[in-house]
mmCIF file as Biopython writes it, N, C-alpha, C and O atoms, coordinates in Angstrom:
data_model
#
loop_
_atom_site.group_PDB
_atom_site.id
_atom_site.type_symbol
_atom_site.label_atom_id
_atom_site.label_alt_id
_atom_site.label_comp_id
_atom_site.label_asym_id
_atom_site.label_entity_id
_atom_site.label_seq_id
_atom_site.pdbx_PDB_ins_code
_atom_site.Cartn_x
_atom_site.Cartn_y
_atom_site.Cartn_z
_atom_site.occupancy
_atom_site.B_iso_or_equiv
_atom_site.auth_seq_id
_atom_site.auth_asym_id
_atom_site.pdbx_PDB_model_num
ATOM 1   N N  . MET A ? 1  ? 181.826 -25.061 53.012 1.0 0.0 1  A 1 
ATOM 2   C CA . MET A ? 1  ? 182.180 -26.078 52.325 1.0 0.0 1  A 1 
ATOM 3   C C  . MET A ? 1  ? 184.066 -26.230 52.383 1.0 0.0 1  A 1 
ATOM 4   O O  . MET A ? 1  ? 184.589 -25.275 51.809 1.0 0.0 1  A 1 
ATOM 5   N N  . GLY A ? 2  ? 184.663 -26.825 52.725 1.0 0.0 2  A 1 
ATOM 6   C CA . GLY A ? 2  ? 186.203 -27.215 52.981 1.0 0.0 2  A 1 
ATOM 7   C C  . GLY A ? 2  ? 187.243 -27.366 51.537 1.0 0.0 2  A 1 
ATOM 8   O O  . GLY A ? 2  ? 186.605 -27.776 50.566 1.0 0.0 2  A 1 
ATOM 9   N N  . VAL A ? 3  ? 188.137 -27.205 51.372 1.0 0.0 3  A 1 
ATOM 10  C CA . VAL A ? 3  ? 188.691 -27.542 50.309 1.0 0.0 3  A 1 
ATOM 11  C C  . VAL A ? 3  ? 189.108 -28.716 50.085 1.0 0.0 3  A 1 
ATOM 12  O O  . VAL A ? 3  ? 189.708 -29.256 51.014 1.0 0.0 3  A 1 
ATOM 13  N N  . PRO A ? 4  ? 188.974 -29.287 49.127 1.0 0.0 4  A 1 
ATOM 14  C CA . PRO A ? 4  ? 189.184 -31.254 48.691 1.0 0.0 4  A 1 
ATOM 15  C C  . PRO A ? 4  ? 190.546 -31.025 48.695 1.0 0.0 4  A 1 
ATOM 16  O O  . PRO A ? 4  ? 191.315 -30.114 48.386 1.0 0.0 4  A 1 
ATOM 17  N N  . ASN A ? 5  ? 190.623 -32.673 49.357 1.0 0.0 5  A 1 
ATOM 18  C CA . ASN A ? 5  ? 191.545 -32.877 49.797 1.0 0.0 5  A 1 
ATOM 19  C C  . ASN A ? 5  ? 192.147 -33.117 48.253 1.0 0.0 5  A 1 
ATOM 20  O O  . ASN A ? 5  ? 191.439 -33.443 47.301 1.0 0.0 5  A 1 
ATOM 21  N N  . SER A ? 6  ? 193.739 -32.868 48.185 1.0 0.0 6  A 1 
ATOM 22  C CA . SER A ? 6  ? 194.199 -32.985 47.358 1.0 0.0 6  A 1 
ATOM 23  C C  . SER A ? 6  ? 195.276 -34.438 47.131 1.0 0.0 6  A 1 
ATOM 24  O O  . SER A ? 6  ? 196.153 -34.275 46.284 1.0 0.0 6  A 1 
ATOM 25  N N  . ASP A ? 7  ? 195.251 -35.332 47.592 1.0 0.0 7  A 1 
ATOM 26  C CA . ASP A ? 7  ? 196.309 -36.081 48.014 1.0 0.0 7  A 1 
ATOM 27  C C  . ASP A ? 7  ? 195.089 -37.526 48.479 1.0 0.0 7  A 1 
ATOM 28  O O  . ASP A ? 7  ? 195.678 -38.516 48.914 1.0 0.0 7  A 1 
ATOM 29  N N  . PRO A ? 8  ? 193.866 -37.620 48.414 1.0 0.0 8  A 1 
ATOM 30  C CA . PRO A ? 8  ? 193.613 -38.488 49.064 1.0 0.0 8  A 1 
ATOM 31  C C  . PRO A ? 8  ? 193.692 -40.127 48.901 1.0 0.0 8  A 1 
ATOM 32  O O  . PRO A ? 8  ? 193.830 -40.639 47.790 1.0 0.0 8  A 1 
ATOM 33  N N  . ARG A ? 9  ? 193.575 -41.025 50.308 1.0 0.0 9  A 1 
ATOM 34  C CA . ARG A ? 9  ? 194.594 -41.961 50.495 1.0 0.0 9  A 1 
ATOM 35  C C  . ARG A ? 9  ? 193.588 -42.520 52.016 1.0 0.0 9  A 1 
ATOM 36  O O  . ARG A ? 9  ? 192.956 -41.747 52.736 1.0 0.0 9  A 1 
ATOM 37  N N  . PHE A ? 10 ? 193.693 -44.235 52.224 1.0 0.0 10 A 1 
ATOM 38  C CA . PHE A ? 10 ? 193.881 -44.604 53.200 1.0 0.0 10 A 1 
ATOM 39  C C  . PHE A ? 10 ? 195.433 -44.945 53.832 1.0 0.0 10 A 1 
ATOM 40  O O  . PHE A ? 10 ? 196.516 -45.160 53.287 1.0 0.0 10 A 1 
ATOM 41  N N  . ARG A ? 11 ? 195.017 -44.889 55.178 1.0 0.0 11 A 1 
ATOM 42  C CA . ARG A ? 11 ? 196.374 -45.024 56.082 1.0 0.0 11 A 1 
ATOM 43  C C  . ARG A ? 11 ? 195.793 -46.053 57.058 1.0 0.0 11 A 1 
ATOM 44  O O  . ARG A ? 11 ? 194.785 -45.720 57.682 1.0 0.0 11 A 1 
ATOM 45  N N  . LEU A ? 12 ? 196.229 -47.053 57.221 1.0 0.0 12 A 1 
ATOM 46  C CA . LEU A ? 12 ? 196.311 -48.190 58.271 1.0 0.0 12 A 1 
ATOM 47  C C  . LEU A ? 12 ? 197.729 -48.000 59.100 1.0 0.0 12 A 1 
ATOM 48  O O  . LEU A ? 12 ? 198.936 -47.959 58.862 1.0 0.0 12 A 1 
ATOM 49  N N  . ALA A ? 13 ? 196.826 -47.912 60.220 1.0 0.0 13 A 1 
ATOM 50  C CA . ALA A ? 13 ? 198.070 -48.444 60.697 1.0 0.0 13 A 1 
ATOM 51  C C  . ALA A ? 13 ? 197.988 -49.877 61.929 1.0 0.0 13 A 1 
ATOM 52  O O  . ALA A ? 13 ? 197.050 -50.075 62.701 1.0 0.0 13 A 1 
ATOM 53  N N  . ILE A ? 14 ? 199.214 -50.697 61.811 1.0 0.0 14 A 1 
ATOM 54  C CA . ILE A ? 14 ? 198.838 -51.560 62.938 1.0 0.0 14 A 1 
ATOM 55  C C  . ILE A ? 14 ? 199.757 -51.046 63.825 1.0 0.0 14 A 1 
ATOM 56  O O  . ILE A ? 14 ? 200.684 -50.240 63.735 1.0 0.0 14 A 1 
ATOM 57  N N  . VAL A ? 15 ? 199.126 -51.912 64.975 1.0 0.0 15 A 1 
ATOM 58  C CA . VAL A ? 15 ? 199.650 -51.312 66.291 1.0 0.0 15 A 1 
ATOM 59  C C  . VAL A ? 15 ? 200.095 -52.376 66.795 1.0 0.0 15 A 1 
ATOM 60  O O  . VAL A ? 15 ? 199.814 -53.449 66.262 1.0 0.0 15 A 1 
ATOM 61  N N  . ASP A ? 16 ? 200.675 -52.334 67.625 1.0 0.0 16 A 1 
ATOM 62  C CA . ASP A ? 16 ? 201.201 -53.340 68.838 1.0 0.0 16 A 1 
ATOM 63  C C  . ASP A ? 16 ? 200.079 -53.293 70.211 1.0 0.0 16 A 1 
ATOM 64  O O  . ASP A ? 16 ? 199.923 -52.158 70.663 1.0 0.0 16 A 1 
ATOM 65  N N  . ILE A ? 17 ? 199.296 -54.406 70.906 1.0 0.0 17 A 1 
ATOM 66  C CA . ILE A ? 17 ? 197.773 -53.842 70.922 1.0 0.0 17 A 1 
ATOM 67  C C  . ILE A ? 17 ? 198.709 -54.197 72.773 1.0 0.0 17 A 1 
ATOM 68  O O  . ILE A ? 17 ? 197.981 -54.550 73.701 1.0 0.0 17 A 1 
ATOM 69  N N  . LYS A ? 18 ? 200.158 -54.049 73.006 1.0 0.0 18 A 1 
ATOM 70  C CA . LYS A ? 18 ? 200.614 -54.539 74.541 1.0 0.0 18 A 1 
ATOM 71  C C  . LYS A ? 18 ? 201.412 -53.021 74.545 1.0 0.0 18 A 1 
ATOM 72  O O  . LYS A ? 18 ? 200.944 -52.116 75.236 1.0 0.0 18 A 1 
ATOM 73  N N  . THR A ? 19 ? 202.277 -52.869 73.972 1.0 0.0 19 A 1 
ATOM 74  C CA . THR A ? 19 ? 203.284 -51.341 74.093 1.0 0.0 19 A 1 
ATOM 75  C C  . THR A ? 19 ? 203.004 -50.211 73.418 1.0 0.0 19 A 1 
ATOM 76  O O  . THR A ? 19 ? 203.834 -49.303 73.458 1.0 0.0 19 A 1 
ATOM 77  N N  . HIS A ? 20 ? 201.139 -49.955 72.271 1.0 0.0 20 A 1 
ATOM 78  C CA . HIS A ? 20 ? 201.116 -49.459 71.198 1.0 0.0 20 A 1 
ATOM 79  C C  . HIS A ? 20 ? 202.370 -48.813 70.569 1.0 0.0 20 A 1 
ATOM 80  O O  . HIS A ? 20 ? 202.654 -47.662 70.237 1.0 0.0 20 A 1 
ATOM 81  N N  . VAL A ? 21 ? 202.921 -49.835 70.538 1.0 0.0 21 A 1 
ATOM 82  C CA . VAL A ? 21 ? 204.152 -49.138 69.076 1.0 0.0 21 A 1 
ATOM 83  C C  . VAL A ? 21 ? 203.417 -49.524 67.713 1.0 0.0 21 A 1 
ATOM 84  O O  . VAL A ? 21 ? 202.632 -50.471 67.684 1.0 0.0 21 A 1 
ATOM 85  N N  . GLN A ? 22 ? 203.695 -48.772 66.608 1.0 0.0 22 A 1 
ATOM 86  C CA . GLN A ? 22 ? 203.394 -48.818 65.402 1.0 0.0 22 A 1 
ATOM 87  C C  . GLN A ? 22 ? 204.457 -50.145 65.090 1.0 0.0 22 A 1 
ATOM 88  O O  . GLN A ? 22 ? 205.586 -50.271 65.565 1.0 0.0 22 A 1 
ATOM 89  N N  . LEU A ? 23 ? 203.903 -50.903 64.341 1.0 0.0 23 A 1 
ATOM 90  C CA . LEU A ? 23 ? 204.496 -52.193 63.659 1.0 0.0 23 A 1 
ATOM 91  C C  . LEU A ? 23 ? 204.436 -51.929 62.304 1.0 0.0 23 A 1 
ATOM 92  O O  . LEU A ? 23 ? 205.407 -52.351 61.677 1.0 0.0 23 A 1 
ATOM 93  N N  . TRP A ? 24 ? 203.484 -51.288 61.589 1.0 0.0 24 A 1 
ATOM 94  C CA . TRP A ? 24 ? 203.649 -51.402 60.186 1.0 0.0 24 A 1 
ATOM 95  C C  . TRP A ? 24 ? 202.679 -50.458 60.169 1.0 0.0 24 A 1 
ATOM 96  O O  . TRP A ? 24 ? 201.978 -50.244 61.157 1.0 0.0 24 A 1 
ATOM 97  N N  . VAL A ? 25 ? 202.482 -49.437 58.391 1.0 0.0 25 A 1 
ATOM 98  C CA . VAL A ? 25 ? 202.180 -48.348 58.741 1.0 0.0 25 A 1 
ATOM 99  C C  . VAL A ? 25 ? 201.667 -48.589 56.901 1.0 0.0 25 A 1 
ATOM 100 O O  . VAL A ? 25 ? 202.500 -48.122 56.123 1.0 0.0 25 A 1 
ATOM 101 N N  . LEU A ? 26 ? 200.490 -49.214 56.268 1.0 0.0 26 A 1 
ATOM 102 C CA . LEU A ? 26 ? 200.374 -48.809 54.580 1.0 0.0 26 A 1 
ATOM 103 C C  . LEU A ? 26 ? 199.578 -48.104 54.458 1.0 0.0 26 A 1 
ATOM 104 O O  . LEU A ? 26 ? 198.490 -48.393 54.956 1.0 0.0 26 A 1 
ATOM 105 N N  . ILE A ? 27 ? 199.722 -46.938 53.793 1.0 0.0 27 A 1 
ATOM 106 C CA . ILE A ? 27 ? 199.179 -45.830 53.150 1.0 0.0 27 A 1 
ATOM 107 C C  . ILE A ? 27 ? 198.125 -46.502 51.225 1.0 0.0 27 A 1 
ATOM 108 O O  . ILE A ? 27 ? 197.929 -47.676 50.910 1.0 0.0 27 A 1 
ATOM 109 N N  . GLU A ? 28 ? 198.012 -46.159 51.003 1.0 0.0 28 A 1 
ATOM 110 C CA . GLU A ? 28 ? 197.768 -46.488 49.796 1.0 0.0 28 A 1 
ATOM 111 C C  . GLU A ? 28 ? 196.678 -45.547 49.186 1.0 0.0 28 A 1 
ATOM 112 O O  . GLU A ? 28 ? 195.530 -45.625 49.622 1.0 0.0 28 A 1 
ATOM 113 N N  . HIS A ? 29 ? 197.155 -44.202 47.682 1.0 0.0 29 A 1 
ATOM 114 C CA . HIS A ? 29 ? 196.545 -42.803 47.186 1.0 0.0 29 A 1 
ATOM 115 C C  . HIS A ? 29 ? 195.717 -43.865 46.671 1.0 0.0 29 A 1 
ATOM 116 O O  . HIS A ? 29 ? 195.858 -45.088 46.654 1.0 0.0 29 A 1 
ATOM 117 N N  . VAL A ? 30 ? 194.464 -42.784 46.094 1.0 0.0 30 A 1 
ATOM 118 C CA . VAL A ? 30 ? 193.293 -42.585 45.717 1.0 0.0 30 A 1 
ATOM 119 C C  . VAL A ? 30 ? 193.389 -42.033 44.666 1.0 0.0 30 A 1 
ATOM 120 O O  . VAL A ? 30 ? 193.409 -40.803 44.630 1.0 0.0 30 A 1 
ATOM 121 N N  . ARG A ? 31 ? 193.486 -42.894 43.372 1.0 0.0 31 A 1 
ATOM 122 C CA . ARG A ? 31 ? 193.487 -41.265 42.620 1.0 0.0 31 A 1 
ATOM 123 C C  . ARG A ? 31 ? 192.281 -40.624 42.168 1.0 0.0 31 A 1 
ATOM 124 O O  . ARG A ? 31 ? 191.198 -41.209 42.147 1.0 0.0 31 A 1 
ATOM 125 N N  . PRO A ? 32 ? 192.469 -39.276 41.759 1.0 0.0 32 A 1 
ATOM 126 C CA . PRO A ? 32 ? 191.137 -38.641 41.953 1.0 0.0 32 A 1 
ATOM 127 C C  . PRO A ? 32 ? 190.965 -38.702 40.384 1.0 0.0 32 A 1 
ATOM 128 O O  . PRO A ? 32 ? 191.786 -39.033 39.529 1.0 0.0 32 A 1 
ATOM 129 N N  . ALA A ? 33 ? 189.149 -38.124 40.212 1.0 0.0 33 A 1 
ATOM 130 C CA . ALA A ? 33 ? 188.448 -38.321 39.211 1.0 0.0 33 A 1 
ATOM 131 C C  . ALA A ? 33 ? 187.532 -37.092 38.822 1.0 0.0 33 A 1 
ATOM 132 O O  . ALA A ? 33 ? 186.875 -36.796 39.820 1.0 0.0 33 A 1 
ATOM 133 N N  . LEU A ? 34 ? 187.376 -36.657 38.265 1.0 0.0 34 A 1 
ATOM 134 C CA . LEU A ? 34 ? 185.884 -35.688 38.043 1.0 0.0 34 A 1 
ATOM 135 C C  . LEU A ? 34 ? 184.765 -36.507 38.077 1.0 0.0 34 A 1 
ATOM 136 O O  . LEU A ? 34 ? 183.901 -36.188 38.895 1.0 0.0 34 A 1 
ATOM 137 N N  . LEU A ? 35 ? 184.569 -37.493 37.383 1.0 0.0 35 A 1 
ATOM 138 C CA . LEU A ? 35 ? 183.173 -38.453 37.678 1.0 0.0 35 A 1 
ATOM 139 C C  . LEU A ? 35 ? 183.027 -38.563 38.636 1.0 0.0 35 A 1 
ATOM 140 O O  . LEU A ? 35 ? 184.037 -38.338 39.303 1.0 0.0 35 A 1 
ATOM 141 N N  . GLN A ? 36 ? 181.777 -38.959 39.421 1.0 0.0 36 A 1 
ATOM 142 C CA . GLN A ? 36 ? 181.395 -39.723 40.883 1.0 0.0 36 A 1 
ATOM 143 C C  . GLN A ? 36 ? 181.237 -40.825 40.595 1.0 0.0 36 A 1 
ATOM 144 O O  . GLN A ? 36 ? 181.137 -41.307 41.723 1.0 0.0 36 A 1 
ATOM 145 N N  . GLY A ? 37 ? 181.061 -42.189 39.477 1.0 0.0 37 A 1 
ATOM 146 C CA . GLY A ? 37 ? 181.461 -43.101 38.790 1.0 0.0 37 A 1 
ATOM 147 C C  . GLY A ? 37 ? 183.025 -43.326 38.934 1.0 0.0 37 A 1 
ATOM 148 O O  . GLY A ? 37 ? 183.269 -44.189 39.778 1.0 0.0 37 A 1 
ATOM 149 N N  . ASN A ? 38 ? 183.796 -42.950 38.523 1.0 0.0 38 A 1 
ATOM 150 C CA . ASN A ? 38 ? 185.500 -43.137 38.663 1.0 0.0 38 A 1 
ATOM 151 C C  . ASN A ? 38 ? 185.752 -42.725 39.753 1.0 0.0 38 A 1 
ATOM 152 O O  . ASN A ? 38 ? 186.772 -43.365 40.009 1.0 0.0 38 A 1 
ATOM 153 N N  . ARG A ? 39 ? 185.545 -42.065 40.657 1.0 0.0 39 A 1 
ATOM 154 C CA . ARG A ? 39 ? 185.624 -41.713 41.879 1.0 0.0 39 A 1 
ATOM 155 C C  . ARG A ? 39 ? 185.485 -43.079 42.876 1.0 0.0 39 A 1 
ATOM 156 O O  . ARG A ? 39 ? 186.376 -43.496 43.616 1.0 0.0 39 A 1 
ATOM 157 N N  . ASP A ? 40 ? 184.264 -43.610 42.719 1.0 0.0 40 A 1 
ATOM 158 C CA . ASP A ? 40 ? 183.294 -44.620 43.352 1.0 0.0 40 A 1 
ATOM 159 C C  . ASP A ? 40 ? 184.371 -45.777 43.180 1.0 0.0 40 A 1 
ATOM 160 O O  . ASP A ? 40 ? 184.860 -46.444 44.092 1.0 0.0 40 A 1 
ATOM 161 N N  . LYS A ? 41 ? 184.753 -45.918 41.224 1.0 0.0 41 A 1 
ATOM 162 C CA . LYS A ? 41 ? 185.798 -47.245 41.243 1.0 0.0 41 A 1 
ATOM 163 C C  . LYS A ? 41 ? 187.291 -46.950 41.782 1.0 0.0 41 A 1 
ATOM 164 O O  . LYS A ? 41 ? 187.868 -47.984 42.119 1.0 0.0 41 A 1 
ATOM 165 N N  . ASN A ? 42 ? 187.913 -45.972 41.912 1.0 0.0 42 A 1 
ATOM 166 C CA . ASN A ? 42 ? 188.737 -45.486 42.182 1.0 0.0 42 A 1 
ATOM 167 C C  . ASN A ? 42 ? 189.179 -45.938 43.745 1.0 0.0 42 A 1 
ATOM 168 O O  . ASN A ? 42 ? 190.268 -46.406 44.079 1.0 0.0 42 A 1 
ATOM 169 N N  . PHE A ? 43 ? 188.265 -45.719 44.419 1.0 0.0 43 A 1 
ATOM 170 C CA . PHE A ? 43 ? 188.280 -45.673 46.040 1.0 0.0 43 A 1 
ATOM 171 C C  . PHE A ? 43 ? 188.072 -47.334 46.259 1.0 0.0 43 A 1 
ATOM 172 O O  . PHE A ? 43 ? 188.495 -47.940 47.244 1.0 0.0 43 A 1 
ATOM 173 N N  . ASP A ? 44 ? 187.555 -47.761 45.475 1.0 0.0 44 A 1 
ATOM 174 C CA . ASP A ? 44 ? 186.873 -49.365 45.927 1.0 0.0 44 A 1 
ATOM 175 C C  . ASP A ? 44 ? 188.432 -49.848 45.396 1.0 0.0 44 A 1 
ATOM 176 O O  . ASP A ? 44 ? 189.068 -50.134 46.411 1.0 0.0 44 A 1 
ATOM 177 N N  . GLU A ? 45 ? 189.322 -50.054 44.103 1.0 0.0 45 A 1 
ATOM 178 C CA . GLU A ? 45 ? 190.648 -50.345 43.754 1.0 0.0 45 A 1 
ATOM 179 C C  . GLU A ? 45 ? 191.492 -50.089 44.823 1.0 0.0 45 A 1 
ATOM 180 O O  . GLU A ? 45 ? 192.248 -51.013 45.120 1.0 0.0 45 A 1 
ATOM 181 N N  . ALA A ? 46 ? 191.575 -48.788 45.660 1.0 0.0 46 A 1 
ATOM 182 C CA . ALA A ? 46 ? 191.996 -48.408 46.321 1.0 0.0 46 A 1 
ATOM 183 C C  . ALA A ? 46 ? 192.095 -49.069 47.696 1.0 0.0 46 A 1 
ATOM 184 O O  . ALA A ? 46 ? 193.204 -49.100 48.230 1.0 0.0 46 A 1 
ATOM 185 N N  . LEU A ? 47 ? 191.189 -49.526 48.231 1.0 0.0 47 A 1 
ATOM 186 C CA . LEU A ? 47 ? 191.006 -50.230 49.283 1.0 0.0 47 A 1 
ATOM 187 C C  . LEU A ? 47 ? 191.132 -51.528 48.878 1.0 0.0 47 A 1 
ATOM 188 O O  . LEU A ? 47 ? 191.820 -52.196 49.651 1.0 0.0 47 A 1 
ATOM 189 N N  . VAL A ? 48 ? 190.642 -52.196 47.795 1.0 0.0 48 A 1 
ATOM 190 C CA . VAL A ? 48 ? 191.867 -53.305 47.613 1.0 0.0 48 A 1 
ATOM 191 C C  . VAL A ? 48 ? 193.078 -53.774 47.390 1.0 0.0 48 A 1 
ATOM 192 O O  . VAL A ? 48 ? 193.710 -54.830 47.389 1.0 0.0 48 A 1 
ATOM 193 N N  . ARG A ? 49 ? 193.247 -52.112 47.111 1.0 0.0 49 A 1 
ATOM 194 C CA . ARG A ? 49 ? 194.803 -52.788 47.144 1.0 0.0 49 A 1 
ATOM 195 C C  . ARG A ? 49 ? 195.255 -52.662 48.246 1.0 0.0 49 A 1 
ATOM 196 O O  . ARG A ? 49 ? 196.067 -53.550 48.504 1.0 0.0 49 A 1 
ATOM 197 N N  . LEU A ? 50 ? 195.085 -51.877 49.114 1.0 0.0 50 A 1 
ATOM 198 C CA . LEU A ? 50 ? 195.446 -52.008 50.736 1.0 0.0 50 A 1 
ATOM 199 C C  . LEU A ? 50 ? 195.087 -52.964 51.603 1.0 0.0 50 A 1 
ATOM 200 O O  . LEU A ? 50 ? 195.701 -53.180 52.648 1.0 0.0 50 A 1 
ATOM 201 N N  . VAL A ? 51 ? 193.757 -53.791 51.105 1.0 0.0 51 A 1 
ATOM 202 C CA . VAL A ? 51 ? 193.358 -54.957 51.702 1.0 0.0 51 A 1 
ATOM 203 C C  . VAL A ? 51 ? 194.651 -56.366 51.335 1.0 0.0 51 A 1 
ATOM 204 O O  . VAL A ? 51 ? 194.883 -57.449 51.872 1.0 0.0 51 A 1 
ATOM 205 N N  . ASP A ? 52 ? 195.153 -55.735 50.336 1.0 0.0 52 A 1 
ATOM 206 C CA . ASP A ? 52 ? 195.546 -57.303 49.352 1.0 0.0 52 A 1 
ATOM 207 C C  . ASP A ? 52 ? 197.193 -57.098 50.115 1.0 0.0 52 A 1 
ATOM 208 O O  . ASP A ? 52 ? 197.853 -58.123 50.281 1.0 0.0 52 A 1 
ATOM 209 N N  . ASN A ? 53 ? 197.813 -55.673 50.573 1.0 0.0 53 A 1 
ATOM 210 C CA . ASN A ? 53 ? 199.094 -55.466 50.918 1.0 0.0 53 A 1 
ATOM 211 C C  . ASN A ? 53 ? 199.120 -55.906 52.586 1.0 0.0 53 A 1 
ATOM 212 O O  . ASN A ? 53 ? 200.012 -56.652 52.991 1.0 0.0 53 A 1 
ATOM 213 N N  . ALA A ? 54 ? 198.224 -55.457 53.371 1.0 0.0 54 A 1 
ATOM 214 C CA . ALA A ? 54 ? 197.638 -56.255 54.797 1.0 0.0 54 A 1 
ATOM 215 C C  . ALA A ? 54 ? 197.630 -57.733 54.809 1.0 0.0 54 A 1 
ATOM 216 O O  . ALA A ? 54 ? 198.264 -58.327 55.681 1.0 0.0 54 A 1 
ATOM 217 N N  . LYS A ? 55 ? 196.980 -58.352 53.932 1.0 0.0 55 A 1 
ATOM 218 C CA . LYS A ? 55 ? 197.182 -59.789 53.777 1.0 0.0 55 A 1 
ATOM 219 C C  . LYS A ? 55 ? 198.890 -60.395 53.508 1.0 0.0 55 A 1 
ATOM 220 O O  . LYS A ? 55 ? 199.412 -61.462 53.829 1.0 0.0 55 A 1 
ATOM 221 N N  . ALA A ? 56 ? 199.416 -59.229 52.807 1.0 0.0 56 A 1 
ATOM 222 C CA . ALA A ? 56 ? 200.820 -59.774 52.707 1.0 0.0 56 A 1 
ATOM 223 C C  . ALA A ? 56 ? 201.369 -60.268 53.445 1.0 0.0 56 A 1 
ATOM 224 O O  . ALA A ? 56 ? 201.951 -61.335 53.641 1.0 0.0 56 A 1 
ATOM 225 N N  . LEU A ? 57 ? 201.072 -59.045 54.070 1.0 0.0 57 A 1 
ATOM 226 C CA . LEU A ? 57 ? 202.002 -59.262 55.574 1.0 0.0 57 A 1 
ATOM 227 C C  . LEU A ? 57 ? 201.828 -60.035 56.489 1.0 0.0 57 A 1 
ATOM 228 O O  . LEU A ? 57 ? 202.846 -60.208 57.160 1.0 0.0 57 A 1 
ATOM 229 N N  . THR A ? 58 ? 200.575 -60.826 56.951 1.0 0.0 58 A 1 
ATOM 230 C CA . THR A ? 58 ? 199.980 -61.389 57.318 1.0 0.0 58 A 1 
ATOM 231 C C  . THR A ? 58 ? 200.288 -62.805 56.815 1.0 0.0 58 A 1 
ATOM 232 O O  . THR A ? 58 ? 199.995 -63.714 57.591 1.0 0.0 58 A 1 
ATOM 233 N N  . ALA A ? 59 ? 201.043 -63.253 55.186 1.0 0.0 59 A 1 
ATOM 234 C CA . ALA A ? 59 ? 201.184 -64.356 55.109 1.0 0.0 59 A 1 
ATOM 235 C C  . ALA A ? 59 ? 202.988 -64.443 54.568 1.0 0.0 59 A 1 
ATOM 236 O O  . ALA A ? 59 ? 203.614 -65.159 53.787 1.0 0.0 59 A 1 
ATOM 237 N N  . GLY A ? 60 ? 203.297 -63.390 55.398 1.0 0.0 60 A 1 
ATOM 238 C CA . GLY A ? 60 ? 204.391 -63.174 55.149 1.0 0.0 60 A 1 
ATOM 239 C C  . GLY A ? 60 ? 205.394 -63.163 54.266 1.0 0.0 60 A 1 
ATOM 240 O O  . GLY A ? 60 ? 206.581 -63.491 54.248 1.0 0.0 60 A 1 
ATOM 241 N N  . THR A ? 61 ? 204.056 -62.376 53.029 1.0 0.0 61 A 1 
ATOM 242 C CA . THR A ? 61 ? 205.642 -61.689 51.822 1.0 0.0 61 A 1 
ATOM 243 C C  . THR A ? 61 ? 205.361 -60.337 51.576 1.0 0.0 61 A 1 
ATOM 244 O O  . THR A ? 61 ? 204.178 -60.014 51.469 1.0 0.0 61 A 1 
ATOM 245 N N  . SER A ? 62 ? 206.158 -59.568 51.478 1.0 0.0 62 A 1 
ATOM 246 C CA . SER A ? 62 ? 206.106 -58.523 51.378 1.0 0.0 62 A 1 
ATOM 247 C C  . SER A ? 62 ? 204.991 -57.900 50.357 1.0 0.0 62 A 1 
ATOM 248 O O  . SER A ? 62 ? 204.630 -58.792 49.589 1.0 0.0 62 A 1 
ATOM 249 N N  . PRO A ? 63 ? 204.382 -56.766 50.120 1.0 0.0 63 A 1 
ATOM 250 C CA . PRO A ? 63 ? 203.690 -56.028 49.355 1.0 0.0 63 A 1 
ATOM 251 C C  . PRO A ? 63 ? 204.109 -56.123 48.298 1.0 0.0 63 A 1 
ATOM 252 O O  . PRO A ? 63 ? 203.423 -56.545 47.366 1.0 0.0 63 A 1 
ATOM 253 N N  . ALA A ? 64 ? 205.396 -55.738 48.172 1.0 0.0 64 A 1 
ATOM 254 C CA . ALA A ? 64 ? 205.622 -55.404 46.532 1.0 0.0 64 A 1 
ATOM 255 C C  . ALA A ? 64 ? 205.340 -57.537 45.788 1.0 0.0 64 A 1 
ATOM 256 O O  . ALA A ? 64 ? 204.626 -58.281 45.114 1.0 0.0 64 A 1 
ATOM 257 N N  . ALA A ? 65 ? 206.234 -57.465 46.408 1.0 0.0 65 A 1 
ATOM 258 C CA . ALA A ? 65 ? 205.847 -59.193 45.766 1.0 0.0 65 A 1 
ATOM 259 C C  . ALA A ? 65 ? 204.628 -59.480 45.729 1.0 0.0 65 A 1 
ATOM 260 O O  . ALA A ? 65 ? 204.469 -59.838 44.562 1.0 0.0 65 A 1 
ATOM 261 N N  . ALA A ? 66 ? 203.488 -59.571 46.333 1.0 0.0 66 A 1 
ATOM 262 C CA . ALA A ? 66 ? 202.013 -59.459 46.102 1.0 0.0 66 A 1 
ATOM 263 C C  . ALA A ? 66 ? 201.455 -58.884 45.150 1.0 0.0 66 A 1 
ATOM 264 O O  . ALA A ? 66 ? 200.613 -59.396 44.412 1.0 0.0 66 A 1 
ATOM 265 N N  . ALA A ? 67 ? 201.906 -57.702 45.087 1.0 0.0 67 A 1 
ATOM 266 C CA . ALA A ? 67 ? 201.504 -56.329 44.007 1.0 0.0 67 A 1 
ATOM 267 C C  . ALA A ? 67 ? 202.294 -56.993 42.531 1.0 0.0 67 A 1 
ATOM 268 O O  . ALA A ? 67 ? 201.625 -57.178 41.514 1.0 0.0 67 A 1 
ATOM 269 N N  . ALA A ? 68 ? 203.260 -57.197 42.567 1.0 0.0 68 A 1 
ATOM 270 C CA . ALA A ? 68 ? 204.175 -58.628 41.457 1.0 0.0 68 A 1 
ATOM 271 C C  . ALA A ? 68 ? 203.129 -59.607 40.620 1.0 0.0 68 A 1 
ATOM 272 O O  . ALA A ? 68 ? 202.905 -59.715 39.414 1.0 0.0 68 A 1 
ATOM 273 N N  . GLN A ? 69 ? 202.565 -60.301 41.836 1.0 0.0 69 A 1 
ATOM 274 C CA . GLN A ? 69 ? 201.823 -61.439 41.289 1.0 0.0 69 A 1 
ATOM 275 C C  . GLN A ? 69 ? 200.802 -61.479 40.819 1.0 0.0 69 A 1 
ATOM 276 O O  . GLN A ? 69 ? 200.324 -62.380 40.130 1.0 0.0 69 A 1 
ATOM 277 N N  . ASN A ? 70 ? 200.098 -59.967 41.312 1.0 0.0 70 A 1 
ATOM 278 C CA . ASN A ? 70 ? 198.916 -59.311 40.694 1.0 0.0 70 A 1 
ATOM 279 C C  . ASN A ? 70 ? 198.548 -59.055 39.272 1.0 0.0 70 A 1 
ATOM 280 O O  . ASN A ? 70 ? 197.493 -58.481 39.001 1.0 0.0 70 A 1 
#
């Protein structure tokens, strides 16, 4: 059994298909928790934040502005 990751996170890299250049990298941290139910909830919340940030990029707004609206 390995050492658990002390900083769990999602990382989404958006890459230009022709040039293979990274256009954006979005990182969303998952809050740690002791209980499985809380870990699952924190995992889901981090994933929702990541998707919201990606949607904000496609809508032409900054992820920070989109987070402020929520």
